[in-house]
VOGUVO-340296 format. One line per field, with one value per residue (C-alpha): y, x, z; residue in one letter; residue number from 1. Coordinates in nm, 3 decimals. Each point is the difference from the previous one (the first is absolute). Example, Ala and Ser with C-alpha at 12.3 -4.5 7.8 and 13.67 -1.06 7.14 Angstrom:
<sites>
py [-0.450, 0.344]
px [1.230, 0.137]
pz [0.780, -0.066]
resn [A, S]
resi [1, 2]
</sites>
This chain:
<sites>
py [0.615, -0.210, -0.027, 0.179, 0.297, 0.042, -0.037, -0.294, -0.361, -0.315, -0.224, -0.350, -0.057, -0.286, 0.213, 0.283, -0.232, -0.145, 0.339, 0.137, -0.312, 0.024, 0.369, -0.068, -0.290, 0.231, 0.245, -0.221, -0.208, -0.375, -0.201, -0.071, 0.361, 0.131, -0.232, 0.105, 0.371, -0.012, -0.177, 0.271, 0.283, -0.182, -0.094, 0.360, 0.095, -0.302, 0.114, 0.355, 0.186, 0.084, 0.293, -0.246, -0.270, 0.048, 0.380, -0.012, -0.275, 0.229, 0.209, -0.319, -0.106, 0.345, -0.024, -0.337, 0.146, 0.300, -0.230, 0.096, -0.352, -0.295, -0.298, -0.276, 0.153, -0.206, 0.131, -0.038, -0.049, 0.282, -0.076, -0.250, 0.007, -0.233, 0.096, 0.307, 0.003, 0.273, -0.063, 0.188, -0.012, 0.071, 0.206, -0.314, 0.014, 0.147, -0.254, -0.297, 0.143, 0.065, -0.354, -0.132, 0.231, -0.086, -0.371, 0.042, 0.195, -0.284, -0.256, 0.196, 0.033, -0.376, -0.046, 0.295, 0.104, 0.322, 0.080, 0.331, 0.054, 0.338, 0.032, 0.274, 0.101, -0.141, 0.131, 0.090, -0.297, 0.106, -0.086, -0.045, -0.198, -0.281, -0.096, 0.034, -0.249, -0.226, -0.014, -0.024, -0.283, -0.185, 0.052, 0.296, 0.344, 0.254, 0.360, 0.161, 0.338, 0.171, 0.346, 0.189, 0.300, 0.333, 0.054, 0.165, 0.320, 0.000, 0.133, 0.378, -0.020, 0.052, -0.201, -0.382, -0.128, -0.318, -0.319, -0.129, -0.318, -0.270, -0.217, -0.350, -0.194, -0.346, -0.249, -0.350, -0.031, -0.319, -0.084, 0.357, 0.288, 0.347, 0.209, 0.371, 0.156, 0.377, 0.277, 0.286, 0.241, 0.033, -0.163, -0.196, 0.139, -0.310, 0.058, 0.366, -0.101, -0.243, 0.270, 0.243, -0.266, -0.060, 0.369, -0.032, 0.217, -0.127, -0.075, 0.261, 0.262, -0.181, 0.277, 0.345, 0.146, 0.203, 0.315, -0.154, -0.066, -0.326, -0.202, -0.328, 0.016, -0.275, 0.157, 0.325, -0.186, -0.202, 0.326, 0.175, -0.309, 0.102, -0.284, 0.025, -0.228, -0.256, 0.136, 0.332, 0.043, -0.357, -0.154, 0.230, -0.105, -0.368, 0.033, 0.148, -0.274, -0.277, 0.144, 0.013, -0.361, -0.118, 0.155, -0.123, -0.356, -0.063, 0.189, 0.167, 0.342, 0.248, 0.194, 0.308, -0.208, -0.175, 0.346, 0.082, -0.268, 0.067, -0.248, -0.197, -0.304, -0.139, 0.027, -0.155, -0.239, -0.189, -0.334, -0.131, -0.333, -0.138, -0.364, -0.021, -0.361, 0.133, 0.183, -0.154, 0.111, -0.139, -0.227, 0.291, 0.249, -0.058, 0.053, 0.321, 0.135, -0.121, 0.173, 0.326, -0.015, -0.097, 0.303, 0.220, -0.120, 0.130, 0.356, 0.223, 0.131, 0.363, 0.062, -0.103, -0.166, -0.355, -0.310, 0.024, -0.207, -0.101, 0.052, -0.265, -0.080, 0.213, -0.192, -0.325, 0.149, 0.138, -0.334, -0.188, 0.255, 0.032, -0.375, -0.022, 0.304, 0.068, 0.282, 0.351, 0.155, 0.331, -0.090, 0.240, -0.140, -0.356, 0.092, 0.157, -0.319, -0.207, 0.205, -0.086]
px [-3.651, 0.308, 0.266, 0.260, -0.232, -0.108, 0.340, -0.144, 0.105, -0.149, 0.243, -0.103, 0.039, 0.247, 0.219, 0.004, 0.105, 0.280, 0.136, -0.010, 0.173, 0.279, 0.058, 0.012, 0.240, 0.230, -0.016, 0.107, -0.307, 0.014, -0.225, -0.248, -0.021, -0.023, -0.289, -0.201, 0.067, -0.070, -0.330, -0.106, 0.075, -0.176, -0.302, -0.039, -0.035, -0.218, -0.242, -0.025, 0.275, 0.265, 0.105, 0.154, 0.079, 0.152, 0.012, 0.191, 0.240, 0.261, 0.028, 0.038, 0.295, 0.158, -0.032, 0.174, 0.286, 0.022, 0.031, -0.326, -0.138, 0.222, -0.101, 0.130, -0.087, -0.217, -0.218, 0.151, -0.198, 0.059, -0.254, -0.278, -0.265, -0.296, -0.204, 0.214, 0.331, 0.229, 0.223, 0.276, -0.056, 0.372, -0.096, -0.104, -0.242, -0.325, -0.234, 0.202, 0.022, -0.375, -0.080, 0.214, -0.155, -0.353, 0.072, 0.159, -0.302, -0.230, 0.222, -0.025, -0.376, -0.034, 0.157, -0.149, -0.313, 0.178, 0.349, 0.180, 0.327, 0.170, 0.254, 0.264, 0.268, -0.179, -0.088, -0.314, -0.237, -0.155, -0.376, -0.100, -0.306, 0.232, 0.052, -0.367, -0.079, 0.283, -0.135, -0.367, 0.065, 0.167, -0.317, 0.102, -0.141, 0.275, 0.090, 0.325, 0.149, 0.324, 0.141, 0.171, 0.216, -0.179, -0.217, -0.318, -0.062, -0.167, -0.356, 0.031, 0.370, 0.190, 0.320, 0.004, 0.023, -0.212, 0.033, -0.293, 0.052, -0.210, -0.232, -0.121, -0.290, -0.086, -0.274, -0.036, -0.328, -0.115, 0.273, 0.130, 0.033, -0.111, 0.317, 0.022, 0.328, 0.012, 0.251, -0.065, 0.013, -0.311, 0.196, 0.322, 0.307, 0.007, -0.353, 0.079, 0.313, -0.214, -0.251, 0.277, 0.164, -0.324, -0.089, -0.315, -0.143, -0.107, -0.373, -0.012, 0.247, 0.291, 0.223, 0.142, 0.194, 0.320, -0.211, -0.212, -0.313, -0.195, 0.049, -0.083, 0.324, 0.229, 0.310, -0.052, -0.058, 0.317, 0.182, -0.132, 0.034, -0.329, -0.255, -0.325, -0.026, -0.277, -0.289, 0.181, 0.097, -0.109, 0.244, 0.276, -0.060, -0.017, 0.327, 0.164, -0.111, 0.088, 0.351, 0.022, -0.112, 0.232, 0.301, -0.102, -0.097, 0.292, 0.265, 0.088, 0.004, -0.288, -0.099, 0.195, 0.320, -0.056, -0.031, 0.361, 0.124, 0.081, -0.271, -0.281, 0.148, 0.025, -0.377, -0.199, -0.294, -0.255, -0.166, -0.288, -0.176, -0.305, -0.103, -0.379, 0.005, 0.064, -0.334, -0.320, -0.196, 0.255, -0.250, -0.232, 0.256, -0.072, -0.372, 0.067, 0.207, -0.241, -0.292, 0.197, 0.109, -0.345, -0.143, 0.275, -0.094, -0.356, 0.139, -0.162, 0.293, 0.023, -0.009, 0.325, 0.143, -0.014, -0.019, 0.031, 0.301, 0.160, 0.375, 0.195, -0.276, 0.156, 0.326, -0.174, -0.143, 0.340, 0.167, -0.241, 0.016, 0.379, 0.053, -0.217, 0.124, 0.347, 0.106, -0.017, 0.347, 0.142, 0.230, 0.278, 0.009, 0.018, 0.283, 0.189, -0.039, 0.140, 0.322, 0.081]
pz [-1.415, -0.063, 0.264, -0.212, -0.058, 0.362, 0.168, 0.193, -0.040, 0.155, 0.187, 0.115, 0.374, -0.048, -0.228, 0.251, 0.282, -0.213, -0.107, 0.355, 0.134, -0.257, 0.079, 0.374, -0.042, -0.199, 0.290, 0.289, 0.085, 0.048, -0.233, 0.282, 0.125, -0.355, -0.080, 0.308, -0.047, -0.374, 0.065, 0.245, -0.243, -0.284, 0.210, 0.114, -0.366, -0.078, 0.270, -0.128, 0.188, -0.259, 0.218, 0.249, -0.252, -0.344, 0.023, 0.328, -0.107, -0.166, 0.317, 0.204, -0.217, 0.032, 0.380, -0.008, -0.202, 0.234, 0.302, 0.167, -0.052, 0.104, -0.219, 0.228, 0.339, 0.236, 0.287, 0.347, 0.320, 0.247, 0.274, 0.071, 0.271, -0.035, -0.304, -0.074, -0.186, -0.130, -0.301, -0.180, -0.376, -0.061, -0.308, -0.184, -0.293, 0.131, -0.162, 0.128, 0.351, -0.002, -0.116, 0.285, 0.262, -0.114, 0.023, 0.341, 0.129, -0.111, 0.171, 0.324, -0.046, -0.046, 0.343, 0.185, -0.188, -0.100, -0.119, -0.043, -0.184, -0.002, -0.281, 0.010, -0.250, -0.303, -0.347, -0.195, -0.002, -0.333, 0.009, 0.361, -0.103, -0.109, 0.363, 0.086, -0.276, 0.121, 0.355, -0.100, -0.246, 0.290, 0.207, 0.218, 0.064, -0.060, 0.075, -0.110, -0.073, -0.090, 0.047, -0.281, -0.067, 0.067, -0.308, 0.131, 0.200, 0.338, -0.020, -0.035, -0.086, -0.324, 0.028, 0.020, 0.358, -0.023, -0.199, -0.199, 0.207, -0.177, 0.212, -0.090, 0.153, -0.135, 0.091, -0.149, -0.190, -0.171, -0.256, -0.020, 0.249, 0.091, -0.025, 0.077, -0.118, 0.037, 0.030, 0.239, -0.295, -0.217, -0.282, 0.040, -0.170, -0.217, -0.126, -0.071, -0.191, -0.201, -0.086, -0.098, -0.218, -0.188, -0.025, 0.210, 0.277, 0.342, 0.052, 0.281, 0.126, 0.163, 0.124, -0.063, -0.291, 0.066, 0.039, 0.276, -0.205, 0.023, -0.318, -0.170, -0.203, 0.135, -0.153, 0.189, 0.328, -0.051, -0.068, 0.311, 0.224, 0.166, -0.033, 0.193, 0.302, -0.039, 0.206, 0.041, 0.370, 0.078, -0.245, 0.120, 0.360, -0.090, -0.190, 0.307, 0.241, -0.249, -0.019, 0.379, 0.031, -0.278, 0.169, 0.348, -0.089, -0.235, 0.193, -0.330, -0.160, -0.008, -0.312, 0.107, 0.027, -0.332, -0.153, 0.088, -0.243, -0.365, -0.106, 0.167, 0.172, 0.352, 0.055, 0.287, -0.039, 0.211, -0.078, 0.213, -0.064, 0.180, -0.017, -0.050, 0.119, 0.349, -0.003, 0.136, -0.308, -0.246, -0.177, -0.083, -0.132, -0.369, 0.061, 0.193, -0.288, -0.266, 0.171, 0.024, -0.363, -0.127, 0.179, -0.147, -0.348, 0.046, -0.007, -0.259, -0.209, -0.101, -0.378, -0.165, 0.310, -0.133, 0.217, 0.378, 0.101, 0.328, 0.056, -0.191, -0.249, -0.274, 0.052, -0.086, -0.320, -0.107, 0.068, -0.227, -0.280, 0.002, 0.005, -0.309, -0.194, 0.137, 0.230, -0.144, 0.023, -0.117, -0.288, 0.107, 0.353, -0.132, -0.239, 0.291, 0.205, -0.283, 0.010, 0.364]
resn [X, X, X, X, X, X, X, X, X, X, X, X, X, X, X, X, X, X, X, X, X, X, X, X, X, X, X, X, X, X, X, X, X, X, X, X, X, X, X, X, X, X, X, X, X, X, X, X, X, X, X, X, X, X, X, X, X, X, X, X, X, X, X, X, X, X, X, X, X, X, X, X, X, X, X, X, X, X, X, X, X, X, X, X, X, X, X, X, X, X, X, X, X, X, X, X, X, X, X, X, X, X, X, X, X, X, X, X, X, X, X, X, X, X, X, X, X, X, X, X, X, X, X, X, X, X, X, X, X, X, X, X, X, X, X, X, X, X, X, X, X, X, X, X, X, X, X, X, X, X, X, X, X, X, X, X, X, X, X, X, X, X, X, X, X, X, X, X, X, X, X, X, X, X, X, X, X, X, X, X, X, X, X, X, X, X, X, X, X, X, X, X, X, X, X, X, X, X, X, X, X, X, X, X, X, X, X, X, X, X, X, X, X, X, X, X, X, X, X, X, X, X, X, X, X, X, X, X, X, X, X, X, X, X, X, X, X, X, X, X, X, X, X, X, X, X, X, X, X, X, X, X, X, X, X, X, X, X, X, X, X, X, X, X, X, X, X, X, X, X, X, X, X, X, X, X, X, X, X, X, X, X, X, X, X, X, X, X, X, X, X, X, X, X, X, X, X, X, X, X, X, X, X, X, X, X, X, X, X, X, X, X, X, X, X, X, X, X, X, X, X, X, X, X, X, X, X, X, X, X, X, X, X, X, X, X, X, X, X, X]
resi [1, 2, 3, 4, 5, 6, 7, 8, 9, 10, 11, 12, 13, 14, 15, 16, 17, 18, 19, 20, 21, 22, 23, 24, 25, 26, 27, 28, 29, 30, 31, 32, 33, 34, 35, 36, 37, 38, 39, 40, 41, 42, 43, 44, 45, 46, 47, 48, 49, 50, 51, 52, 53, 54, 55, 56, 57, 58, 59, 60, 61, 62, 63, 64, 65, 66, 67, 68, 69, 70, 71, 72, 73, 74, 75, 76, 77, 78, 79, 80, 81, 82, 83, 84, 85, 86, 87, 88, 89, 90, 91, 92, 93, 94, 95, 96, 97, 98, 99, 100, 101, 102, 103, 104, 105, 106, 107, 108, 109, 110, 111, 112, 113, 114, 115, 116, 117, 118, 119, 120, 121, 122, 123, 124, 125, 126, 127, 128, 129, 130, 131, 132, 133, 134, 135, 136, 137, 138, 139, 140, 141, 142, 143, 144, 145, 146, 147, 148, 149, 150, 151, 152, 153, 154, 155, 156, 157, 158, 159, 160, 161, 162, 163, 164, 165, 166, 167, 168, 169, 170, 171, 172, 173, 174, 175, 176, 177, 178, 179, 180, 181, 182, 183, 184, 185, 186, 187, 188, 189, 190, 191, 192, 193, 194, 195, 196, 197, 198, 199, 200, 201, 202, 203, 204, 205, 206, 207, 208, 209, 210, 211, 212, 213, 214, 215, 216, 217, 218, 219, 220, 221, 222, 223, 224, 225, 226, 227, 228, 229, 230, 231, 232, 233, 234, 235, 236, 237, 238, 239, 240, 241, 242, 243, 244, 245, 246, 247, 248, 249, 250, 251, 252, 253, 254, 255, 256, 257, 258, 259, 260, 261, 262, 263, 264, 265, 266, 267, 268, 269, 270, 271, 272, 273, 274, 275, 276, 277, 278, 279, 280, 281, 282, 283, 284, 285, 286, 287, 288, 289, 290, 291, 292, 293, 294, 295, 296, 297, 298, 299, 300, 301, 302, 303, 304, 305, 306, 307, 308, 309, 310, 311, 312, 313, 314, 315, 316, 317, 318, 319, 320, 321, 322, 323, 324, 325, 326, 327, 328, 329, 330, 331, 332, 333, 334, 335, 336, 337, 338, 339, 340]
</sites>
């Protein structure tokens, strides 16, 4: 099917970066900040996450214009104690603040074996896996998470009290990485918006419709604001403790406080890096991971399941395919971006 008939166009990565950079420069970003931020948005789409790349970009621009995102703000150190630091994000661009906090956590880990950065008063970091890849490519094990506005009920509840609080775990592996990037809801809101946009249902029920019935219709879940927690009560509980830790370790707002704002901003995040070179078994880490992955690959797949993959492997496939063919983009979203 041709692009014009399907509503989908293919945009080369370099073109996407350039367009994003130009839009950001027109909206108060310096050339350097615009280039970094544009590259993050474009790479998120290149690696298969349009929901937190090109599809999210228009909302990001609207937040800039509304004053929720301060283009020139820089993080400020609030407190430092050994391998632990707390920073104020000053409502700067979420992706830029997260890149900074990830780098700072790795610097602390290089000195101490482990480094923890709590980041308060920041904005949506877009794809959390971006920072896992950043740390892993620099040779560090990484854990990070963010809280959000209330967008998920507690287990057994109806109204949203929890955030879907994405969690990232990354481990360097050979020339790539194992990268887990998961929301605490069964499906992230971005993935549900993607499915709704393309007129597709979810592979499994992902939440409740406005009448309280389980459904695989993403539009109805977005309408009810009742996604299923990942792992039911387990995901709900994990969401709660991640929010507690984000607020404690950053000194910032908890989900309930973020929910009092007119939009989602001023969130709290945690970035933890570990230096494998400080471990006695450092030289054997690749073999440990290879043995685990090789065993995983011997799994007998259920009919129709396709290849068994480890977290982050699909990202590598998407990156190669999109570099070759261009990034699939909804034509209407791209046309909107070109008007900014």
